C-alpha positions as CSV (number, residue, x, y, z in Angstrom):
1,X,21.6,7.1,11.5
2,X,19.3,9.1,13.8
3,X,15.9,7.9,15.0
4,X,13.0,9.4,13.1
5,X,11.1,12.2,14.9
6,X,7.5,11.9,16.1
7,X,6.4,14.2,13.2
8,X,8.3,12.0,10.7
9,X,6.7,8.9,12.0
10,X,3.2,10.5,12.0
11,X,3.8,11.7,8.4
12,X,4.9,8.2,7.3
13,X,1.8,6.6,8.8
14,X,-0.4,9.1,7.2
15,X,1.2,8.4,3.8
16,X,0.8,4.7,4.2
17,X,-2.9,5.1,5.3
18,X,-3.5,7.4,2.3
19,X,-2.0,4.8,0.0
20,X,-4.2,2.1,1.4
21,X,-7.3,4.2,1.1
22,X,-6.4,5.1,-2.5
23,X,-5.9,1.4,-3.4
24,X,-9.2,0.6,-1.6
25,X,-11.0,3.2,-3.7
26,X,-9.3,2.1,-6.9
27,X,-10.4,-1.5,-6.4
28,X,-13.7,-0.6,-4.9
29,X,-12.8,-2.6,-1.8
30,X,-14.8,-2.4,1.4
31,X,-12.0,-3.9,3.6
32,X,-8.3,-3.9,3.8
33,X,-5.3,-4.9,5.9
34,X,-1.7,-4.1,5.7
35,X,1.6,-5.2,7.3
36,X,5.0,-3.6,7.1
37,X,7.9,-6.0,7.1
38,X,10.5,-3.6,8.4
39,X,13.4,-6.1,8.2
40,X,12.9,-6.6,4.4
41,X,11.4,-3.1,3.8
42,X,8.2,-4.6,2.2
43,X,4.6,-3.3,2.5
44,X,2.0,-6.0,2.2
45,X,-1.5,-4.8,1.3
46,X,-4.6,-7.1,1.4
47,X,-7.7,-5.9,-0.3
48,X,-11.2,-7.3,-0.2
49,X,-12.5,-8.0,-3.7
50,X,-9.2,-8.3,-5.4
51,X,-10.1,-11.8,-6.6
52,X,-12.5,-10.1,-9.0
53,X,-9.6,-8.8,-11.0
54,X,-7.2,-10.5,-13.4
55,X,-3.5,-10.0,-12.7
56,X,-3.0,-7.6,-15.6
57,X,-6.0,-5.5,-14.4
58,X,-4.5,-5.3,-10.9
59,X,-1.2,-4.1,-12.4
60,X,-2.9,-1.5,-14.7
61,X,-4.9,-0.1,-11.8
62,X,-2.2,-0.2,-9.1
63,X,0.8,1.0,-11.1
64,X,-0.2,4.7,-11.5
65,X,-1.2,4.8,-7.8
66,X,2.1,3.3,-6.6
67,X,4.2,5.5,-8.8
68,X,2.3,8.7,-7.8
69,X,2.4,7.8,-4.1
70,X,6.1,6.8,-4.1
71,X,6.7,5.5,-0.6
72,X,10.1,4.4,0.5
73,X,9.6,0.6,0.4
74,X,11.8,-1.9,-1.4
75,X,8.6,-3.6,-2.6
76,X,4.8,-3.2,-2.2
77,X,2.8,-6.5,-2.5
78,X,-0.9,-6.4,-3.1
79,X,-2.8,-9.6,-2.1
80,X,-6.5,-10.6,-1.9
81,X,-8.1,-10.4,1.5
């Protein structure tokens, strides 16, 4: 498999940053962090203020965002910051 081009890497980073910003806006978070586990193909997203939501509320808010912004990760895990 060929290495991604610089433009592909830039587009991927922009997509991840857009997803993080959209989740921040959705949960009214003022701070966030993320980590990409390339080995397991998992995106971990930590959001400030996530503790204010019940688990079912998090799923209801995040599900449409994650399905709309379908990034090529095996899993996306959202955690409190």
